[in-house]
N, C-alpha and C positions, 0 to 999 in steps of 0.2 A: 274250503277255508271256514273256521269256524266262527263264529261271532266275535269271540274274544281274541283270537288271533287280528281278526280283521281290526278290532278295537286297538290292540298293541302295535300293527301295523301302523294304522292313523297317528297313536301318539306317538311313534319314532320320527313320522314326517313333520308332526307339529313341532318337535323341540329340535329338528334339524334346520326349521325354518325360522323360527321364534327362539333363537339362542340364548339361553340363560347364560350370564357371566361372559360373553362374548365382547372384547375389547380389552387389551391387558390394561390394568391398573399401574399407575406411577410406582416408580420403583422405591418407596419410602417406608422407612421404618425395616424391621425385622422380616426379610422375605426372602425369596428364591426363586428363578426358574428354571425350566426344563423344556428342552424340546425334542421332542419323539417323532420318528417317521417310519411308517409302515413300506419298505423299499418295495414289498410284493406288489401293493395296489396304489402306491403315492400318496396316502393319507398322511398328513404334516398335523401337528397340534404344538402350540409351544404355550403354556402352561405357566400362570404366575401366583404363588400364594405366599401370603401375609400371616406370620403367627404372631402372637400376644402370648410370651411364654410358651406354655403347651399346647394354646388353643389356636386352630386357625380362626382366622379373623375374614379373609378375603380369597376367594379362587377366582381369577380370570384368566382368559383365555383366547387366544387368535387360532384359528387354522383351516384347513381346505380338505376337503375327502368328500367321499361318501356319506348318505343320510345317517347310517349306523355308526360312524365315527363322531359326527358332529352331534346327533342326538345323545350320544352317550356322554359326550362332555359337557352337554348343557345339563343332565341330568345330575352329574356328579357335582357341579357347581351347586346346586340347592342341597345336596345331601351334606357335602362337606364341610359347609360354613358354622361353625361352632363347636364342629369335634375337637376331643385333644387329639395328638398324635397318636395316640395307642388305640383310639377306636378307630380313627381314619385307617391304620393300618390294620386292623381288624377287618372293617369293611371292605377294604382292597383285597385281602386274602380270600373272603369270603366269595365276593364278587368272583376272584379268579378260578377258585373252587368250581363253581357252579359252571363258568364258561367255558371251562375244561370236563367237565361231566357228560358233554355229546348227548345232552338231552336227558340225562338220568336226575339231576337236581333242578329245581327250579329257586329264582330269588323270592325271600319274602316279599309281599307289598308293604308291609307293617314296617319293615327296615329299610328297605330301599326305594319305597316309593314309586315313581313314574319308572325308575331303571329295573322295576320288576319285569317290565316289557323286552328287556333285552333278553330275557332268559332261553327265547327260541332261536338266540344266535347259535348258542351252544352246539346244535344239531348240524350246525354248517363250519365246520375247522376253518375254514378259508375266511370266515368274518369274524372268528373269535378276536383276533388281532386288531382288527378296526374297533370294536368294541372295547378292548383293553386300553387302547392307545392314550386315552386321557387319564386311566386309572393309573397305568404305568408312569405317566408323567408326573402325577400329583405324588405318588411315591418315591420318585426320585427327586421332587421339589424337597419334598419333606426333610430327608435324607441330608439335602444340601443347605437347608435353613438353619 
């Protein structure tokens, strides 16, 4: 394992333990909730988003599952706050494209921050759904909001 791979694994473990945005916010204002489950491995997430006009103001979540699904939700929370719906949709689309690339593409650290550590997941097709779970939940919640 290269030093960078080890660093990325450590970052994923850190986010899975100290989960940003964990704990659902109260259902107030314009909001929507999405519950997603990965039946293959049992990962689950309930994500709530609050929007102010076209801008995401709050993303919170609760869930259980592997370190990849939990870290991905934590990382997404920090990225999504303050984005417009269009910017969030673009971010989710790019994330999906990279994770489906089977290791051919990598997430840009400037755009994705800590979530760039999830690029390596694309090499393991069984884990892609784990990493995508929160992102699919945000996409669904934004469609409902």
